[in-house]
C-alpha positions in Angstrom: -30.9 -10.6 -49.7 -33.7 -10.3 -47.1 -33.6 -7.7 -44.3 -35.8 -7.6 -41.2 -38.0 -4.6 -40.7 -36.7 -1.9 -38.5 -38.2 -1.5 -34.9 -41.3 0.6 -34.6 -40.7 4.3 -34.3 -42.1 4.2 -30.8 -39.3 1.9 -29.6 -36.5 4.1 -30.6 -36.1 7.8 -31.3 -36.0 8.6 -35.1 -33.0 7.1 -36.9 -30.8 8.9 -39.3 -28.7 7.1 -41.8 -25.4 8.1 -43.3 -23.8 6.3 -46.2 -23.1 6.4 -49.9 -25.6 7.4 -52.6 -27.5 4.2 -51.8 -28.2 2.6 -48.4 -26.8 -0.7 -49.8 -23.6 -0.4 -51.9 -20.6 -2.4 -52.7 -18.8 -4.7 -50.1 -16.3 -3.4 -47.7 -13.2 -5.6 -47.7 -12.2 -5.0 -44.2 -13.6 -4.7 -40.7 -13.3 -1.4 -38.8 -15.0 0.2 -35.9 -14.6 3.8 -35.0 -16.1 6.3 -32.6 -16.6 9.9 -33.6 -17.7 12.6 -31.2 -20.2 15.1 -32.5 -21.1 18.3 -30.7 -24.4 20.0 -31.0 -23.8 23.5 -29.8 -27.5 24.6 -29.7 -28.5 21.7 -27.3 -25.3 21.8 -25.2 -25.0 18.0 -25.5 -22.2 15.8 -26.9 -23.0 12.9 -29.2 -21.0 9.7 -29.8 -21.6 8.3 -33.2 -20.7 4.6 -33.6 -19.8 3.5 -37.1 -20.3 -0.1 -38.0 -18.6 -1.5 -41.0 -19.3 -4.8 -42.7 -17.0 -7.9 -42.5 -15.7 -9.6 -45.6 -18.6 -12.1 -45.3 -21.3 -9.5 -45.8 -22.3 -7.7 -48.9 -24.1 -4.7 -47.5 -22.6 -1.3 -47.1 -21.9 0.3 -43.7 -24.7 1.9 -41.8 -24.5 4.8 -39.5 -27.2 5.0 -36.9 -27.9 7.7 -34.3 -30.7 8.7 -32.0 -32.0 12.1 -32.7 -33.1 14.0 -29.6 -36.3 16.0 -29.9 -35.7 19.6 -30.8 -32.4 19.0 -32.4 -32.8 19.7 -36.2 -29.3 19.2 -37.6 -26.1 17.3 -36.7 -22.7 18.7 -37.7 -21.1 17.4 -40.8 -19.1 14.2 -40.6 -15.6 15.3 -41.5 -14.2 12.1 -43.0 -15.7 8.7 -43.7 -13.6 5.6 -44.0 -13.8 5.6 -47.9 -12.5 9.2 -47.9 -15.7 10.9 -49.0 -17.7 13.5 -47.2 -21.2 12.8 -45.9 -23.8 14.3 -43.6 -26.9 13.2 -41.6 -30.0 13.4 -43.6 -32.5 15.8 -42.0 -35.5 13.7 -43.0 -36.0 9.9 -43.5 -39.0 7.7 -43.2 -37.9 5.5 -40.3 -40.9 3.2 -40.4 -40.1 2.2 -44.0 -36.5 1.6 -43.3 -35.2 -2.0 -43.9 -32.0 -2.9 -42.0 -30.2 -6.2 -41.4 -31.1 -7.8 -38.0 -27.6 -7.6 -36.6 -27.4 -3.9 -37.5 -30.8 -3.3 -36.0 -29.6 -4.7 -32.7 -26.4 -2.7 -32.5 -26.2 0.0 -29.8 -27.4 3.4 -30.9 -26.0 6.8 -30.1 -24.9 7.4 -26.5 -25.9 10.8 -25.3 -23.0 12.2 -23.2 -23.8 15.2 -21.1 -21.6 18.2 -20.9 -19.6 18.6 -17.7 -17.3 21.2 -16.2 -14.4 21.3 -13.8 -14.3 24.5 -11.8 -11.4 25.6 -9.6 -11.7 27.9 -6.7 -9.5 30.5 -8.5 -12.2 30.8 -11.2 -10.5 28.6 -13.8 -13.0 26.5 -15.9 -12.4 23.4 -17.9 -15.1 22.0 -20.1 -15.6 18.4 -21.2 -18.1 15.6 -21.4 -19.5 13.7 -18.4 -19.0 10.0 -17.8 -19.7 7.7 -14.9 -22.4 9.1 -12.6 -24.0 12.4 -13.1 -24.2 15.1 -10.5 -22.0 17.5 -8.6 -19.1 16.8 -6.2 -16.4 19.0 -4.6 -13.0 18.3 -3.1 -9.3 19.2 -3.4 -8.1 18.4 -6.9 -4.7 16.7 -7.4 -2.9 15.2 -10.4 -1.2 11.8 -10.9 1.5 11.3 -13.5 1.4 7.5 -13.6 1.1 5.8 -17.0 -0.5 2.6 -15.7 -2.3 1.4 -12.6 -5.3 3.6 -12.7 -7.5 1.1 -10.8 -4.9 0.8 -8.0 -4.7 4.6 -7.8 -8.5 5.2 -7.9 -9.0 2.6 -5.1 -6.2 3.8 -2.9 -7.8 5.2 0.3 -5.1 7.9 0.4 -7.1 9.6 -2.3 -10.3 9.8 -0.3 -12.0 13.1 -0.5 -10.0 14.3 -3.6 -10.8 14.9 -7.2 -8.2 13.0 -9.2 -6.8 14.1 -12.6 -4.8 11.6 -14.6 -2.1 13.2 -16.8 -1.8 10.1 -19.0 -4.1 10.7 -22.0 -6.0 7.4 -22.2 -7.7 5.8 -19.1 -9.8 2.7 -18.9 -8.4 0.8 -21.8 -7.8 -2.5 -19.9 -11.0 -2.4 -17.8 -11.4 -3.3 -14.2 -10.2 -6.4 -12.4 -11.4 -7.1 -8.9 -8.0 -8.5 -7.9 -6.2 -5.2 -8.6 -8.2 -3.0 -6.2 -6.5 -1.6 -3.1 -9.8 -1.4 -1.2 -13.5 -2.4 -1.5 -14.5 0.6 -3.8 -13.3 3.7 -5.6 -12.0 6.2 -3.1 -11.9 9.4 -5.2 -14.6 12.0 -5.3 -14.4 12.4 -9.1 -12.1 11.5 -12.0 -10.7 13.9 -14.6 -9.2 12.5 -17.8 -8.2 13.4 -21.3 -10.0 10.4 -22.8 -12.0 7.5 -21.4 -11.8 4.3 -23.4 -15.4 3.1 -24.1 -13.9 -0.3 -25.0 -11.5 -2.3 -22.9 -9.1 -5.2 -23.8 -7.8 -7.5 -21.1 -8.5 -11.2 -20.4 -8.6 -10.3 -16.7 -11.2 -7.5 -16.9 -14.6 -8.0 -15.4 -16.3 -4.8 -16.5 -15.6 -1.4 -18.2 -14.3 1.4 -16.0 -17.2 3.7 -16.7 -19.8 1.1 -15.6 -17.7 0.5 -12.4 -17.6 4.2 -11.6 -21.3 4.6 -12.3 -22.1 1.7 -10.0 -20.3 3.5 -7.1 -21.8 6.9 -8.0 -18.4 8.4 -9.0 -18.7 11.2 -11.6 -16.1 12.0 -14.1 -15.2 14.5 -16.8 -13.3 13.7 -20.0 -11.9 16.0 -22.7 -9.9 18.0 -20.2 -6.2 18.9 -21.0 -5.0 17.4 -17.7 -1.4 18.2 -18.4 -2.3 21.9 -18.6 -4.3 21.4 -15.4 -1.2 19.8 -13.8 1.0 22.8 -14.8 -1.7 25.2 -13.4 -1.7 23.4 -10.1 2.1 23.3 -9.9 2.2 27.0 -10.5 -0.7 28.0 -8.3 -0.7 25.3 -5.7 -3.4 22.8 -4.7 -6.9 24.1 -4.6 -10.5 23.1 -4.1 -12.6 22.2 -7.2 -16.0 21.2 -8.3 -17.0 18.6 -11.0 -20.5 19.0 -12.2 -22.8 18.0 -15.0 -25.7 20.2 -13.8 -24.3 23.5 -12.5 -23.4 26.6 -14.4 -19.8 27.8 -14.5 -20.4 30.5 -11.9 -22.3 28.1 -9.6 -19.6 25.5 -9.9 -16.9 28.0 -8.9 -19.0 29.1 -5.9 -19.4 25.4 -4.9 -15.6 24.9 -5.1 -14.9 27.9 -2.9 -17.5 26.6 -0.4 -16.0 23.1 -0.2 -14.4 21.9 3.0 -10.6 22.3 2.9 -8.3 19.4 3.5 -6.3 21.2 6.2 -7.6 20.4 9.6 -9.9 17.6 8.3 -10.0 14.1 9.7 -10.5 11.8 6.7 -9.4 8.5 8.2 -12.1 7.9 10.8 -14.8 7.0 8.2 -12.2 4.8 6.4 -10.8 2.8 9.2 -12.0 -0.7 9.9 -14.7 -0.8 12.5 -13.6 -4.2 13.9 -10.2 -5.8 14.4 -9.5 -8.5 11.8 -6.8 -10.9 10.8 -5.4 -10.6 7.3 -6.3 -13.8 5.4 -6.0 -12.5 1.9 -3.9 -14.3 -0.7 -0.4 -12.8 -0.4 1.4 -15.0 -2.9 3.2 -13.4 -5.9 1.6 -14.1 -9.3 3.7 -15.7 -12.0 3.4 -17.4 -15.3 3.4 -21.2 -15.4 6.5 -23.0 -16.7 5.3 -26.1 -18.6 8.9 -27.1 -19.5 9.7 -27.5 -15.8 6.4 -29.1 -15.0 5.2 -26.0 -13.1 1.6 -25.3 -14.0 0.7 -23.0 -11.0 0.2 -19.3 -11.2 1.5 -18.4 -7.8 4.8 -18.6 -6.0 5.1 -20.3 -2.6 5.0 -18.2 0.5 7.0 -19.0 3.7 5.2 -19.4 7.1 4.8 -16.2 9.1 7.7 -15.6 11.5 6.5 -12.6 13.5 3.2 -11.0 14.5 2.5 -7.4 13.5 -0.4 -5.1 14.4 -1.3 -2.6 11.6 -3.1 0.6 12.4 -5.7 1.2 9.6 -5.5 4.8 8.5 -6.6 3.7 5.0 -4.4 0.6 4.6 -3.9 -0.9 1.1 -4.3 -4.5 0.3 -0.9 -4.6 -1.5 0.8 -3.4 1.7 -0.9 -6.2 3.7 0.3 -8.7 1.1 3.8 -7.3 1.2 3.9 -7.6 5.0 2.7 -11.2 4.9 5.3 -12.1 2.2 8.1 -10.6 4.4 7.1 -13.0 7.2 4.6 -11.1 9.3 1.2 -12.4 10.5 -0.9 -9.2 10.3 -3.8 -8.1 12.6 -5.5 -4.9 11.5 -7.0 -2.5 14.1 -9.0 0.7 14.1 -7.1 4.0 13.8 -8.2 5.1 17.2 -7.3 1.9 19.1 -5.5 2.8 22.4 -1.9 1.8 22.7 -2.7 -0.4 25.7 -5.0 -2.6 23.6 -2.4 -2.9 20.9 0.3 -4.0 23.4 -2.2 -6.5 24.8 -2.1 -8.3 21.5 1.6 -9.0 22.1 2.8 -7.8 18.7 6.4 -8.1 17.5 6.0 -4.9 15.5 3.5 -2.2 15.0 2.8 -0.9 11.4 1.4 2.6 10.8 -0.4 2.6 7.4 -0.8 5.3 4.8 -3.9 7.3 4.6 -5.6 10.6 3.5 -5.9 14.0 5.1 -4.0 16.3 7.4 -1.9 14.6 10.1 -2.2 17.7 12.3 -5.9 16.8 12.8 -4.9 13.5 14.3 -3.1 14.6 17.4 -4.9 12.0 19.6 -3.6 9.2 17.4 0.0 10.6 17.6 -0.3 10.6 21.4 -1.2 6.9 21.3 1.7 6.1 19.0 4.0 7.9 21.4 3.1 5.4 24.2 4.2 2.6 21.9 7.7 4.0 21.3 10.5 2.0 22.9 8.1 -0.9 23.8 7.8 -2.4 20.4 9.4 -1.7 17.0 7.3 0.8 15.0 7.3 1.4 11.2 5.3 4.2 9.5 4.4 4.5 5.9 3.4 7.8 4.3 0.8 9.3 6.7 2.1 6.7 9.2 5.5 8.2 9.0 4.1 11.7 9.5 2.3 10.5 12.6 5.4 8.8 13.9 7.3 12.0 13.4 4.7 13.9 15.4 4.9 11.3 18.2 8.7 12.0 18.2 8.1 15.8 18.5 8.2 17.0 14.9 5.6 19.1 13.0 4.2 18.7 9.5 3.5 21.1 6.6 1.3 20.9 3.5 3.0 20.4 0.2 2.3 23.0 -2.5 0.7 20.4 -4.8 1.5 17.1 -3.2 3.5 14.1 -4.4 1.3 11.9 -6.6 2.8 9.5 -9.2 5.3 6.8 -9.8 8.4 8.7 -10.8 9.5 10.7 -7.8 13.3 10.5 -7.3 14.4 9.8 -3.7 18.0 9.7 -2.5 19.1 7.4 0.3 21.5 9.3 2.6 23.9 6.4 3.5 24.4 4.8 0.1 23.7 7.7 -2.2 21.4 5.4 -4.1 18.5 7.1 -6.0 15.1 5.3 -5.9 12.3 6.1 -8.4 9.3 5.9 -6.1 5.6 5.8 -6.1 4.0 8.4 -3.8 0.6 9.7 -2.8 1.0 12.3 0.0 -0.1 15.9 0.5 1.9 16.6 3.7 5.4 16.2 4.9 7.5 16.4 8.0 9.3 19.7 8.6 13.0 18.8 8.6 14.1 21.5 11.1 11.4 20.3 13.6 12.9 16.8 14.0 14.7 16.1 17.3 18.4 15.4 17.3 17.8 11.8 18.0 16.0 11.3 14.6 18.0 10.8 11.5 16.8 11.7 8.0 17.4 8.6 5.9 15.8 9.7 2.6 15.3 13.0 0.8 13.2 14.0 -2.2 15.4 15.2 -5.0 12.6 17.4 -6.5 11.9 19.6 -3.5 14.2 18.4 -0.7 11.4 17.2 1.6 11.9 14.5 4.2 11.1 11.1 2.7 12.5 8.8 5.4 13.4 8.9 9.1 15.0 6.6 11.7 15.3 7.0 15.4 18.7 6.3 16.8 17.8 5.3 20.3 14.6 3.3 19.9 13.4 0.9 17.1 11.3 3.3 15.1 11.5 4.2 11.4 9.4 5.3 8.5 9.3 6.2 4.8 6.9 8.4 2.8 6.9 6.4 -0.4 6.8 3.0 -2.0 9.9 2.0 -4.0 7.7 0.2 -6.5 7.8 -0.4 -10.3 4.0 -0.6 -10.3 1.8 2.2 -8.8 0.8 1.5 -5.2 2.2 -2.0 -5.3 5.5 -2.2 -3.3 7.2 -5.0 -5.0 10.6 -3.8 -3.9 9.6 -3.7 -0.3 12.4 -5.8 1.2 14.4 -2.5 1.3 12.0 -1.3 4.0 9.7 -4.1 5.2 12.9 -6.2 5.2 14.4 -3.5 7.4 11.4 -3.8 9.7 12.1 -7.5 9.9 15.7 -6.8 10.8 14.7 -4.2 13.4 12.4 -6.7 15.1 15.2 -9.3 15.2 17.6 -6.8 16.7 15.1 -5.6 19.2 14.5 -9.1 20.4 18.2 -9.8 20.9 18.8 -6.4 22.5 21.1 -5.3 19.7 19.1 -2.5 18.1 21.1 -0.9 15.2 20.3 1.5 12.5 
């Protein structure tokens, strides 16, 4: 068997091999690929060792290749090889004389993963390894309990300005698909995870999640016990944090304490569309073809739009726009600060107030514009939109201790007693006692008793704080509410407004 010469030493850092007593040994009768993390305490870096095993068609033994940084003399011992024997990196090897198979020589070498820390403003430190972009960011940290839908969550504009911790232990395993994004880019400041999958498996995926985050300069930290972090936030409340791959622990804590708090901050103005636009995106539901029935299409049919809606963009999601279109609305999206007179000039049949990030109390001018719409056109608010609708009706808001983020929040409907398992992404809520007598509470959160839905008795105005959806941020069960908006429009047109 002939092997190509290894690349010159100048092309790669020195290689270290790990194997049996001989570099070439008996065949491996199976194919396996593992990743083992090594930590070099003296250098403060983490190392990812990629092990490459031969297929049944090869006769050479496995090779283990790794780049050896300057100044690092020894790697930790490898705890267990696939053939159940212990082995270690050789401290010396003549790299130039090494003969390796061409395919092995072309395989990726060691990825050097820098150490990162997550520092909370109360002084709590979590250590891990950096992924995505390197650097330092600050923001309020929150946790999400969803098992799936990480791309929809990360691209949800309601997370703008926040550091997101996912409690599910493996993130990135099905990559990134452009069709699944809720906006044009990731909206979070940083991502915190237990483990980031370096490999992804999905026929729809266009790129790995880590490359996607790096492209948008979003840093992350892996190796953090995010469930422990979630418990800490539940007990201590939401707090500011810093994710850094370059600062010391003390400096990161200081940066977290110096970060701008969410309270009183307007986060929607930079997010909102600069120009009015008409929603032209594909709003059809995706489905599997049915060859038996002669149906080879991947999308369901969609009925023509029946009514015209104007949507305020406070950080609107694409799935919500699609849902409105499927329910029969032709949607025009306007800037968050559009005056009520300009909205009415568009002659809408309904006005939709979208979800979004930040403190609604900082948006008093927007609530004043919404107040001018009440009674003149049906109004529906979602999440932040409901909070602004409540403010326009005279209510006040409060910050939740640690927010509602996830897809398993139980909400009870007052009239029917039905309990919905809902998707939520809010940090504020309406104060129940501040609602005027004319406003009815239609939904209540069963975890903490907060207001989840309101309906005005005298004018066509209603809102909810959640998405009753089986998939995070994708309201597939929306006829319960967008269908209610449709009914409210029809009743308003006929002069028969009813709850």
